[in-house]
C-alpha positions as CSV (number, residue, x, y, z in Angstrom):
1,M,0.0,0.0,0.0
2,L,1.4,3.3,-1.1
3,L,1.3,6.0,1.6
4,I,1.6,9.6,0.7
5,D,3.7,11.7,2.9
6,V,1.6,14.7,3.6
7,P,3.5,17.7,5.2
8,P,2.2,18.6,8.7
9,I,1.4,22.1,7.6
10,V,-1.2,20.7,5.2
11,W,-2.9,18.8,8.0
12,T,-2.8,21.9,10.2
13,I,-4.4,24.1,7.5
14,S,-7.0,21.5,6.7
15,L,-7.8,21.2,10.4
16,L,-8.2,25.0,10.7
17,I,-10.5,25.2,7.7
18,A,-12.6,22.2,9.0
19,M,-12.9,23.9,12.4
20,G,-13.9,27.2,10.8
21,L,-16.6,25.5,8.8
22,F,-17.8,23.6,11.8
23,I,-18.0,26.7,13.9
24,Y,-19.8,28.6,11.1
25,Y,-22.6,26.0,10.7
26,A,-22.9,25.3,14.4
27,L,-23.3,28.9,15.3
28,G,-25.7,29.4,12.4
29,R,-28.0,26.5,13.6
30,F,-27.7,27.3,17.3
31,G,-28.3,31.1,16.7
32,K,-31.4,30.4,14.6
33,R,-32.8,28.1,17.3
34,M,-32.2,30.7,20.0
35,L,-33.9,33.3,17.9
36,I,-36.9,31.1,17.4
37,A,-37.0,30.5,21.2
38,A,-36.8,34.2,21.9
39,L,-39.7,35.0,19.5
40,T,-42.0,32.3,20.6
41,R,-41.0,32.5,24.3
42,Q,-40.6,28.8,24.5
43,K,-37.7,26.6,25.5
44,V,-36.3,24.9,22.5
45,G,-34.4,21.6,22.8
46,L,-31.5,20.7,20.6
47,H,-33.7,18.2,18.7
48,S,-37.0,20.0,18.9
49,S,-38.6,22.5,16.5
50,V,-41.3,25.1,16.9
51,D,-41.4,26.3,13.3
52,H,-45.0,25.4,13.1
53,D,-45.8,27.9,15.9
54,L,-44.3,30.8,14.1
55,S,-46.3,33.4,12.3
56,K,-45.3,34.5,8.9
57,D,-44.1,37.8,10.3
58,Q,-41.8,36.0,12.7
59,E,-40.5,33.7,10.0
60,Q,-39.6,36.6,7.8
61,R,-37.8,38.3,10.7
62,I,-35.9,35.2,11.6
63,E,-34.9,34.8,7.9
64,T,-33.7,38.4,7.8
65,I,-31.7,38.3,11.1
66,S,-30.3,34.9,10.3
67,S,-29.0,36.0,6.9
68,L,-27.3,39.0,8.4
69,T,-25.7,37.2,11.3
70,N,-24.5,34.4,9.0
71,K,-22.7,37.0,6.8
72,I,-21.1,38.6,9.9
73,I,-20.0,35.3,11.4
74,R,-18.6,34.1,8.0
75,T,-16.6,37.3,7.6
76,I,-15.1,37.1,11.2
77,I,-14.3,33.4,10.8
78,I,-12.6,34.0,7.4
79,L,-10.5,36.8,8.9
80,I,-9.5,34.8,11.9
81,V,-8.7,31.5,10.1
82,G,-6.9,33.3,7.3
83,T,-4.7,35.2,9.8
84,I,-3.8,31.9,11.6
85,I,-3.1,30.1,8.3
86,L,-0.7,33.0,7.3
87,A,1.0,32.7,10.6
88,E,1.4,28.9,10.2
89,L,2.9,29.5,6.8
90,G,5.6,31.7,8.3
91,V,4.2,35.0,7.1
92,N,4.9,37.9,9.4
93,I,1.3,39.1,10.1
94,G,2.4,42.0,12.3
95,P,2.9,44.5,9.4
96,I,-0.3,43.2,7.8
97,L,-2.3,43.8,11.0
98,A,-0.8,47.3,11.4
99,G,-1.4,48.1,7.7
100,A,-5.0,46.9,8.0
101,G,-5.5,49.1,11.1
102,V,-4.2,52.2,9.2
103,I,-6.3,51.4,6.2
104,G,-9.3,50.9,8.5
105,V,-8.9,54.3,10.0
106,A,-8.5,55.9,6.6
107,V,-11.5,54.1,5.2
108,G,-13.5,55.1,8.3
109,F,-12.9,58.8,7.7
110,G,-13.8,58.5,4.0
111,A,-16.7,56.2,4.4
112,Q,-19.0,57.9,6.8
113,S,-22.0,57.3,4.7
114,L,-21.2,53.6,4.7
115,V,-21.0,53.6,8.5
116,K,-24.4,55.4,8.5
117,D,-25.9,52.7,6.3
118,F,-24.7,50.0,8.6
119,L,-25.9,51.7,11.8
120,S,-29.3,52.3,10.1
121,G,-29.5,48.7,9.1
122,I,-28.8,47.6,12.6
123,F,-31.6,49.7,14.0
124,I,-34.0,48.4,11.2
125,V,-33.3,44.9,12.4
126,I,-33.5,45.7,16.2
127,E,-36.7,47.7,15.9
128,D,-38.2,45.1,13.4
129,Q,-39.3,47.9,11.0
130,Y,-39.5,45.4,8.1
131,A,-38.1,42.1,6.9
132,K,-37.5,40.2,3.8
133,G,-40.8,39.5,2.1
134,D,-42.6,42.6,3.4
135,V,-44.2,45.2,1.1
136,V,-42.8,48.6,2.1
137,K,-42.5,52.2,1.0
138,L,-39.1,53.8,1.5
139,G,-39.2,57.5,0.6
140,D,-40.8,57.7,-2.8
141,V,-40.0,54.0,-3.7
142,S,-42.3,51.1,-2.8
143,G,-42.2,47.4,-3.5
144,K,-41.5,44.0,-2.0
145,V,-38.3,43.5,0.1
146,V,-36.4,40.9,-1.9
147,N,-33.1,41.3,-0.2
148,F,-31.8,43.1,2.9
149,S,-28.4,43.7,4.4
150,L,-26.9,46.1,6.9
151,R,-25.9,48.3,4.0
152,R,-28.9,48.4,1.7
153,T,-32.5,47.3,1.1
154,V,-33.5,45.9,-2.3
155,L,-37.1,46.4,-3.4
156,R,-38.9,45.0,-6.4
157,D,-41.9,47.1,-7.5
158,M,-45.1,46.0,-9.3
159,D,-43.5,46.6,-12.7
160,G,-40.6,44.2,-11.7
161,V,-38.1,47.1,-11.4
162,E,-35.4,46.4,-8.8
163,H,-34.6,49.4,-6.5
164,H,-31.4,49.5,-4.3
165,V,-31.9,51.8,-1.3
166,P,-29.0,52.6,1.0
167,N,-30.3,52.2,4.6
168,G,-28.7,55.5,5.7
169,E,-30.9,57.4,3.2
170,I,-34.2,56.0,4.7
171,A,-35.9,58.7,6.6
172,R,-39.3,57.0,6.7
173,A,-40.3,53.4,6.3
174,S,-43.9,52.4,5.7
175,N,-44.7,48.7,6.1
176,Y,-47.9,47.6,4.3
177,T,-47.7,43.9,5.4
178,K,-47.1,44.2,9.1
179,D,-49.3,41.5,10.7
180,W,-52.7,43.0,9.7
181,S,-54.1,45.6,7.4
182,N,-57.4,47.3,6.7
183,V,-59.6,46.9,3.7
184,H,-61.4,50.1,2.9
185,L,-63.3,50.5,-0.4
186,N,-65.1,53.6,-1.5
187,I,-68.0,52.5,-3.6
188,P,-69.7,55.1,-5.8
189,V,-73.5,54.6,-6.5
190,D,-76.0,56.7,-8.5
191,Y,-77.9,59.4,-6.7
192,K,-81.2,57.6,-7.6
193,S,-80.1,54.5,-5.8
194,N,-81.9,53.3,-2.7
195,L,-79.2,53.6,0.0
196,D,-80.8,51.0,2.3
197,Q,-80.6,48.5,-0.6
198,V,-77.0,49.5,-1.4
199,V,-76.0,49.0,2.2
200,Q,-77.7,45.6,2.4
201,V,-76.2,44.4,-0.8
202,L,-72.7,45.5,0.3
203,N,-73.0,43.8,3.7
204,D,-74.3,40.6,2.0
205,V,-71.3,40.5,-0.3
206,A,-68.9,41.1,2.6
207,H,-70.6,38.4,4.6
208,G,-70.5,36.0,1.7
209,L,-66.7,36.5,1.3
210,S,-66.2,36.1,5.1
211,V,-67.8,32.7,5.2
212,D,-66.2,31.5,1.9
213,P,-63.7,28.7,2.9
214,E,-61.2,30.1,0.4
215,W,-61.2,33.6,2.0
216,K,-62.4,33.4,5.6
217,V,-59.0,32.3,6.9
218,Y,-57.6,35.7,5.9
219,I,-60.4,37.8,7.3
220,R,-60.0,39.0,10.9
221,T,-63.0,41.4,11.0
222,E,-65.9,41.0,8.6
223,P,-66.1,44.0,6.4
224,Q,-69.0,46.3,7.1
225,T,-70.6,49.3,5.4
226,L,-69.8,52.4,7.5
227,G,-72.2,54.6,5.6
228,V,-72.0,57.5,3.2
229,S,-68.5,59.0,3.1
230,A,-68.9,61.7,0.4
231,F,-71.2,63.4,-2.1
232,E,-69.5,63.8,-5.4
233,D,-70.6,65.4,-8.6
234,S,-72.2,62.3,-10.1
235,A,-72.2,59.8,-7.3
236,I,-72.8,59.0,-3.6
237,V,-69.8,57.3,-2.1
238,V,-70.4,54.5,0.4
239,K,-67.4,53.2,2.5
240,L,-66.8,49.5,3.2
241,H,-64.2,48.7,5.9
242,G,-62.8,45.5,7.5
243,R,-59.6,44.0,8.9
244,V,-57.6,41.3,7.1
245,D,-54.2,39.6,7.0
246,A,-51.8,42.1,5.6
247,D,-50.4,40.0,2.8
248,Q,-53.9,39.3,1.5
249,K,-55.2,42.9,1.5
250,W,-55.0,43.6,-2.2
251,A,-56.3,40.1,-3.2
252,I,-59.4,40.5,-0.9
253,E,-60.1,44.1,-2.2
254,R,-60.0,42.8,-5.8
255,E,-62.3,39.9,-5.0
256,L,-64.7,42.3,-3.2
257,R,-64.9,44.6,-6.2
258,L,-65.6,41.7,-8.5
259,R,-68.4,40.4,-6.3
260,I,-69.8,43.9,-5.7
261,K,-70.1,44.6,-9.4
262,T,-71.9,41.2,-10.0
263,A,-74.2,41.9,-7.0
264,F,-75.0,45.4,-8.2
265,D,-75.8,44.2,-11.7
266,S,-78.2,41.6,-10.2
267,A,-79.9,44.2,-7.9
268,G,-80.2,46.9,-10.6
269,I,-77.9,49.3,-8.8
270,S,-75.9,51.5,-11.1
271,I,-72.3,52.7,-10.7
272,P,-72.2,56.1,-12.3
273,Y,-69.7,57.2,-14.9
274,P,-69.0,60.5,-16.6
275,H,-71.3,61.3,-19.5
276,Q,-70.4,63.4,-22.4
277,V,-73.1,65.3,-24.3
278,Q,-72.3,66.5,-27.7
279,I,-74.0,69.8,-28.6
280,S,-74.3,70.5,-32.3
281,K,-74.0,74.0,-33.6
282,K,-76.4,75.3,-36.1
283,N,-75.3,77.9,-38.6
């Protein structure tokens, strides 16, 4: 049997890399379990799981924090293991560390905006302002959070356009999918309509949606007609309001509009629209 004489330095480097990988994956798994336990306020054993007890909002927050901590842990481990390997190879790491310190100070003075981005990103995570998968508005840009790091937030809007927003430039963050949301529709009807009939039809439509097996799981408070909200030039506006799961708000509003139009047609209730009258001029 042919034995290959492997230099000790190769074994040492291989062991260091293996230890780094082990620590990375171990900290990643342990940190995620600790985060789950903190959010659910339950004691989590090494072989137990409470993923099924997590809400969607909690799952999104765990995914965001886990992704960030994994990147930080990976960077630290690479630096530490890389430094030890260089030392094992006989490289004098003193000048390297000193040079890295000087470069770090210089970069720090020249990268204040980058530091601001990172600090803002940390506060976004700590305060749970939003997480990956949420639909948010950051300044004048809105869309779904498809990626998030301590430096920047990546949004994709309804047109599919991807927006990269530095966290340090975010002065206001509006989260449209934070746990729950309100459905509020302004329904215009003709002035000749019987308002009691309109209210009854709207409430019947809302109730029908609330007991529909496909939709009822997303509805927290059955939508109700609040009454007349405005008198416009050609219509009386009636408001419908209810509370639903945040991520289903737009789907429920679309389904309500579809059912309301069908119900209005059946009941003979007209939705007004602008009319144009052409006046002919006689010579």
